[in-house]
VOGU-3710 file (C-alpha; in Angstrom, 3 decimals, decimal comma):
1> mwsdrlspkq> 50,352/205,141/75,140  49,725/201,823/73,744  52,316/200,023/71,806  49,695/197,548/69,657  48,193/200,947/68,761  48,045/201,002/64,840  51,293/203,188/62,714  50,112/206,169/60,944  50,378/204,393/57,732  48,937/201,352/58,821
11> rqrfagrlra> 45,851/203,288/59,454  45,728/205,335/56,737  46,274/201,662/55,072  43,069/200,155/56,370  41,311/203,505/55,955  41,820/203,107/52,192  39,629/199,953/52,894  37,449/201,088/54,197  37,266/203,854/51,295  36,897/201,214/48,718
21> ilpapspasr> 33,817/199,960/50,284  31,983/202,980/50,992  33,695/206,199/49,339  34,474/208,999/51,864  32,474/211,836/52,690  31,428/214,988/50,459  34,189/218,080/52,131  31,370/220,296/52,769  28,836/217,360/53,561  27,217/219,003/56,710
31> gaktplrsgg> 25,119/217,664/59,391  21,460/217,668/60,816  18,565/217,947/63,084  15,475/218,313/61,807  12,145/218,371/63,795  9,165/216,116/62,074  6,202/217,516/60,601  4,560/213,701/62,628  6,651/214,397/65,669  4,679/216,168/67,731
41> ktgpsplqva> 2,613/214,588/70,908  0,268/212,770/68,574  2,861/211,512/66,506  3,933/207,759/66,914  5,886/206,399/69,484  9,080/204,927/69,687  7,513/201,353/69,668  5,168/202,160/66,379  8,142/203,046/65,071  10,392/200,301/65,920
51> eelreeagfa> 7,366/198,035/64,559  7,684/199,831/60,979  11,183/199,299/60,557  11,811/196,033/62,239  11,901/194,528/59,049  14,322/196,103/57,368  18,260/195,547/57,300  20,713/196,337/59,806  17,943/197,638/62,277  18,920/198,860/65,001
61> wldggeeghr> 16,595/200,238/68,724  19,041/202,165/70,694  15,860/201,747/73,132  16,617/205,214/75,952  19,925/206,659/76,258  21,088/210,485/76,961  19,404/212,689/74,075  16,350/209,536/74,105  15,260/206,638/71,595  17,464/206,408/68,679
71> lfakpravls> 16,188/204,162/65,791  18,057/203,123/62,582  18,037/201,323/59,555  19,779/200,483/56,008  23,479/201,231/56,735  25,758/202,765/54,611  28,598/200,512/55,603  28,620/197,382/57,754  32,007/197,096/60,326  32,841/193,566/62,669
81> vrngrasvsg> 35,569/191,940/63,501  35,967/188,675/64,776  38,951/186,549/66,023  41,608/189,271/64,841  39,964/188,894/61,332  38,210/192,583/59,991  35,352/192,441/57,663  33,773/195,297/55,853  30,826/195,451/53,263  28,837/199,244/51,726
91> pggraaftag> 28,168/199,966/48,052  31,493/198,978/47,195  31,023/195,503/48,240  32,861/193,783/50,636  37,056/193,308/52,131  38,060/191,214/55,011  41,474/191,701/56,335  44,008/190,756/59,149  42,923/193,929/62,103  41,240/194,282/65,484
101> gfdlleaafe> 38,337/195,905/67,189  40,264/198,656/68,308  42,316/199,377/64,825  38,644/199,177/62,511  37,168/202,372/64,870  40,864/204,064/64,284  40,474/203,266/60,693  36,953/204,285/60,627  37,357/207,675/61,633  40,437/207,855/59,250
111> awggagagal> 37,782/207,045/56,438  35,266/208,432/57,357  35,784/211,304/59,968  34,628/214,552/57,419  30,857/213,209/58,294  31,064/214,793/61,314  28,078/214,325/63,849  25,657/213,710/61,257  27,354/210,076/60,962  26,480/207,121/63,772
121> lagylgyelg> 28,176/203,945/64,318  25,664/201,807/66,103  26,161/198,661/67,512  28,030/196,959/70,158  31,703/196,290/71,319  31,739/192,495/72,585  33,734/191,805/75,696  36,597/189,582/74,598  38,254/192,921/72,911  39,640/194,317/76,027
131> geieplpppp> 42,790/191,001/75,031  43,136/193,252/72,190  44,532/195,743/75,064  46,450/194,367/77,872  48,084/190,585/77,751  45,850/188,421/78,657  45,264/184,467/78,661  43,050/182,821/75,593  39,618/183,128/76,314  36,823/180,755/77,715
141> pddlelpdly> 35,584/178,461/74,793  33,241/180,166/72,076  30,155/178,180/71,262  28,006/181,657/69,732  29,733/182,785/66,991  28,966/186,735/67,252  31,102/188,734/66,194  33,467/190,818/69,343  32,498/194,002/67,287  29,636/194,667/65,012
151> lglydsalrw> 28,932/197,998/63,914  26,374/200,069/61,185  27,591/203,142/59,773  24,669/205,089/59,742  23,684/208,733/57,979  20,755/209,045/59,740  18,829/208,400/62,609  15,269/209,250/64,255  15,528/210,718/67,367  12,232/210,400/69,944
161> dgqswtldst> 13,272/212,872/73,054  10,210/212,213/75,026  7,883/215,070/73,110  8,955/215,102/69,637  10,400/213,408/66,463  13,849/214,574/64,909  16,049/213,197/62,046  19,244/212,971/62,380  21,676/213,113/59,823  24,165/214,003/57,410
171> dawrkagdpd> 24,782/214,918/53,684  28,253/213,605/53,306  27,249/210,700/51,001  23,949/211,889/49,325  23,761/211,672/45,604  21,679/214,559/43,123  18,145/212,466/42,864  18,623/210,748/46,240  15,139/210,883/48,032  14,764/213,705/50,591
181> pvieaealla> 15,445/211,867/53,940  13,089/214,286/55,202  10,336/213,516/53,421  10,924/209,988/53,756  10,736/210,196/57,449  7,962/211,769/57,908  5,823/209,537/55,442  7,484/206,799/57,638  6,529/207,967/61,200  2,726/208,819/59,566
191> aarkrpafei> 2,296/204,814/58,581  4,023/203,879/62,207  1,273/206,173/64,188  -1,289/204,029/62,104  0,104/200,719/63,509  -2,131/198,677/66,160  -0,771/197,570/69,229  1,675/194,342/68,588  -0,144/191,449/70,113  2,778/189,402/72,722
201> pagslagapv> 2,133/186,231/72,882  1,259/184,876/75,852  3,091/181,228/77,786  6,703/180,565/77,698  8,763/181,426/74,439  11,367/179,078/75,691  12,231/175,585/73,330  13,586/173,828/75,542  15,145/174,048/79,393  16,776/176,947/80,361
211> vsrpsrsgfe> 20,571/175,132/81,840  23,252/177,068/84,062  26,440/177,841/83,083  28,236/177,066/85,213  25,495/175,201/87,610  24,255/176,499/90,925  27,407/174,286/92,978  29,277/175,134/90,123  28,955/178,409/90,460  28,988/179,037/94,459
221> aavsrvveri> 32,312/176,763/94,133  34,077/179,764/91,556  33,066/181,738/94,302  34,829/180,704/96,836  37,642/179,925/94,477  37,373/183,536/93,933  37,114/184,483/97,603  40,072/182,238/97,951  41,858/184,319/95,721  41,518/187,917/97,128
231> asgeifqmnl> 42,429/185,849/100,583  46,105/185,243/98,807  46,457/188,721/97,920  46,246/187,845/93,727  42,770/190,467/93,082  40,811/192,670/95,098  37,349/192,430/93,836  35,825/190,514/90,673  32,867/190,462/88,446  31,721/186,322/88,310
241> crrletrvve> 28,887/185,862/85,509  27,480/182,957/85,407  24,860/182,406/81,504  21,648/181,210/81,073  20,774/179,590/78,099  17,930/177,534/75,966  16,883/177,902/72,486  14,139/180,253/71,527  12,709/180,644/67,612  13,867/184,007/65,970
251> rllwplylrl> 10,505/184,665/65,238  9,913/184,909/68,956  12,375/187,345/69,527  11,036/190,396/68,853  7,975/189,896/71,848  11,268/188,905/74,012  12,214/191,558/73,613  9,174/193,499/74,724  8,424/191,506/77,667  11,977/191,836/78,473
261> raaspaerga> 11,700/195,395/78,526  7,816/195,476/80,087  9,552/192,919/83,081  12,934/195,395/83,743  12,481/199,359/81,681  16,193/199,882/81,334  17,616/203,439/80,840  19,656/202,134/78,327  17,275/199,262/76,243  18,509/198,078/73,008
271> flslgrsrtv> 17,927/195,399/69,767  20,000/194,314/67,374  19,408/193,017/64,481  22,740/191,858/63,035  21,669/189,576/60,362  21,827/186,088/59,591  19,130/184,533/62,773  21,666/186,754/65,374  20,490/189,192/67,612  21,811/191,629/70,705
281> lsvsperflv> 18,322/192,432/72,934  19,470/194,417/76,732  17,765/196,283/78,883  20,737/197,535/80,746  20,438/199,994/83,257  24,274/201,380/83,835  25,681/203,882/81,486  29,749/203,431/80,258  30,384/205,965/78,805  28,339/209,751/77,434
291> vkdrevetrp> 30,855/212,256/75,924  29,134/215,429/74,834  31,133/218,539/73,761  34,426/216,204/74,958  32,883/216,031/78,318  33,100/212,774/79,182  31,051/210,713/82,038  30,465/207,271/83,866  28,613/206,004/86,345  29,066/202,414/87,259
301> ikgtrprgad> 26,763/200,279/89,173  27,504/198,069/92,515  25,551/196,557/95,608  22,408/195,444/94,692  19,596/193,715/96,410  16,330/191,932/95,326  12,846/194,323/95,364  10,755/192,937/98,492  7,146/191,282/98,300  5,527/194,402/99,947
311> prqdralvre> 6,592/197,788/100,559  7,970/197,350/104,085  10,425/194,677/103,172  11,217/196,357/99,989  12,124/199,964/102,305  13,842/197,106/104,382  15,911/195,834/101,634  17,377/199,568/100,119  18,446/200,464/104,184  20,262/197,344/104,213
321> llesekdrae> 21,807/198,148/100,765  22,822/201,933/101,715  24,220/200,582/105,108  26,317/197,918/103,508  29,947/198,388/104,204  30,343/195,812/101,604  28,476/196,668/99,041  30,353/200,714/99,065  33,682/199,586/99,543  33,150/197,132/96,714
331> ltmivdvarn> 31,620/200,538/94,522  34,133/202,195/95,695  36,569/200,199/94,097  35,341/200,590/90,972  35,031/204,325/90,817  38,898/203,972/92,029  39,264/201,675/88,415  37,158/204,346/87,008  38,993/207,644/87,615  42,584/205,716/86,834
341> dlgrvcetgs> 40,550/204,965/83,185  39,651/208,121/82,633  42,450/210,278/83,656  45,028/207,554/81,169  43,250/210,334/78,423  41,399/212,948/80,306  43,028/216,813/81,122  45,059/216,482/84,554  43,215/217,265/87,583  39,818/217,242/85,509
351> vemtshaelm> 38,332/213,983/86,660  36,370/213,671/89,730  33,411/211,674/91,420  30,560/213,859/91,367  28,250/211,749/93,464  29,390/208,362/95,585  26,097/205,393/95,702  23,596/206,778/95,109  20,522/204,187/94,856  19,247/203,544/91,787
361> tlptvhhtvs> 15,340/201,333/92,117  14,719/198,689/89,391  11,215/196,533/88,350  13,189/193,661/90,088  16,032/194,926/91,855  17,714/197,973/93,782  21,233/199,020/93,037  23,906/201,833/94,090  25,420/204,183/91,172  28,623/206,572/91,690
371> tvrgrlqpda> 28,967/208,886/88,880  32,662/210,145/87,698  33,411/212,786/84,924  36,053/214,618/83,340  37,392/216,738/80,315  39,063/214,805/77,259  42,473/215,613/76,350  42,992/217,562/73,149  43,770/214,501/71,049  41,769/212,317/72,632
381> gppellratf> 38,936/210,475/70,436  36,840/208,249/71,548  38,969/205,350/69,961  41,447/207,079/72,334  38,649/206,980/75,015  37,646/203,374/74,436  41,159/201,914/74,772  41,958/203,676/77,852  38,486/202,867/79,827  37,476/199,163/78,085
391> ppasitgapk> 36,038/196,955/79,051  33,935/198,731/81,407  35,671/198,840/85,356  32,446/197,273/87,030  32,509/193,913/84,786  35,694/193,058/85,329  37,377/194,057/88,864  40,532/195,358/90,381  43,074/195,071/89,847  41,965/195,257/86,497
401> iramaviaae> 43,946/193,336/84,159  44,810/190,832/86,846  40,607/190,299/87,426  40,519/189,980/83,849  42,804/187,192/83,871  40,911/185,082/86,097  37,812/185,761/84,811  39,139/183,840/81,461  40,062/180,989/84,467  37,096/180,782/85,853
411> eerrrgpamg> 33,995/181,292/83,337  33,041/178,694/81,559  32,120/180,222/77,865  33,124/183,563/76,324  30,995/186,800/77,307  31,080/188,093/73,738  28,224/191,260/73,374  27,070/190,917/77,252  29,119/192,843/79,261  30,869/194,901/76,759
421> algwislggd> 29,419/198,068/75,605  27,125/198,879/73,126  25,067/202,189/71,880  26,445/204,495/69,269  29,683/206,475/68,543  29,938/209,765/66,829  32,450/210,473/63,909  31,976/213,664/65,274  33,365/213,152/68,629  30,616/212,114/71,042
431> ldlavairta> 29,067/209,137/72,157  26,461/207,049/74,612  27,275/203,500/75,066  25,995/201,658/78,080  27,136/198,651/79,695  25,948/195,226/78,112  24,700/193,956/81,590  21,129/192,192/81,818  22,143/191,764/78,179  20,549/188,551/75,807
441> aafegrivyh> 23,041/187,070/72,874  20,677/184,939/69,932  22,288/182,668/67,020  20,127/180,614/65,197  17,670/179,483/67,428  20,388/179,885/71,101  19,831/182,202/73,435  22,041/183,313/76,553  22,306/185,705/78,619  24,978/186,368/81,563
451> agcgivadsd> 24,259/187,427/85,338  27,203/189,115/87,010  28,174/189,548/90,568  31,371/191,450/92,305  32,794/189,309/94,529  35,156/190,076/97,171  37,007/189,004/100,739  33,364/188,765/102,624  31,692/187,564/99,881  29,379/184,785/101,046
461> peleleesta> 28,718/181,743/97,845  25,024/181,334/98,513  24,125/185,182/98,808  25,917/185,641/95,673  24,134/183,850/93,315  20,432/184,943/95,307  21,859/188,338/93,701  22,639/185,927/90,357  19,331/184,906/90,457  17,612/188,435/90,939
471> karafltalg> 19,472/189,762/88,064  18,147/187,224/86,234  14,907/187,494/86,931  13,314/190,293/84,412  14,962/188,116/81,982  13,451/184,636/83,225  9,990/186,482/83,333  9,864/188,076/79,819  10,644/184,082/78,861  8,119/182,644/80,737
481> tgesp> 10,036/180,072/82,398  9,647/180,558/85,975  12,462/180,050/88,254  15,946/180,193/87,220  18,268/177,159/87,765
//
């Protein structure tokens, strides 16, 4: 299906490079889901456990999701790609070679797929990886120097389902004499339970004024240009972002995340520590892909209204959103893109929209959301699914490829982790990935946050700017900087 896909010989060669860094899993390896004694109702909260783990190498907190919170630390291997150059590190050292992000993901399944469901790749796939799949113009300038893909390979994760803690693990790389992971996990939970509440500092966390790229007037002008492209028939719909940026010192990124999740509790939040003063923070409400036992689901979001100042105004805004033909049409177009994407790798006739334009209410905004489901073909796993669907439909447009080309022309900076996907991918085939909206990326004291809007034929530049501002409100509230620039 994809002309750029690795040949079996190339995939095996890359897999050999990976196995030199981390050996193939034991042929007799097994996964386990072990309930933990310290994990009942009197056990620690996910926040307390995150506090206990966050100074560890490779710390990742997937803050919610289909099966609850997952917390990771000390990956067996780390995989990253930047500008077509792959880097893999682990117990066997470090290797660097020419490969794309999807090539590296395929090689990881080839090298370590025998580890099964207990082995998870956790991290993100950046938006610009879409340029590996389709011929696109060069992306906008990159001034953050973050990887296009970053995934840690973990052989265990602590999972909180809202009632108890479980250790999900595999013995694929365990050796005689290694510590018992269950004993270690229960000791960690016991220590976390004694932790006092983290004191979040008050006041502004920003070390400089927040700047918008483009400016407010520049964003409105970009909206007008996109509307003109739509009127000419070039595209039907497009997601357009502006980027807010400021400075936040590294020690304040953790309190910033806690303030962000308080301002906008998310269905699928994340805090990812990449090392070398690089961090990704997200409070995404949008499900990109969930796969369980080969059943796949995506839930694209389109249509936004701010929350009202009082209950009466709030109800009026909900009614306005649900009755809006523009917003419903915008969501319908994106559902069609999502159905087409899933249809490339799902069994014939299995792809269906099971709900449409349902209300989703968050602390700062209202949205409408639809659900599309399908069943993967027998020969399609996570690498094939992601090639077929990435980037997410809701943050590209329709037609998808042409919309992505317009995005590259209209936006001033690369999106990076934002508007890509973040979450976990099991080497056993399941996955849970969010669309990386409401996402900030930090690098060496700088932090950026993208706020996007869906542009259609009758979009009003001033109203689209207001929508962008509403989507940035949680981030600005967390920073403590006040109104949007």
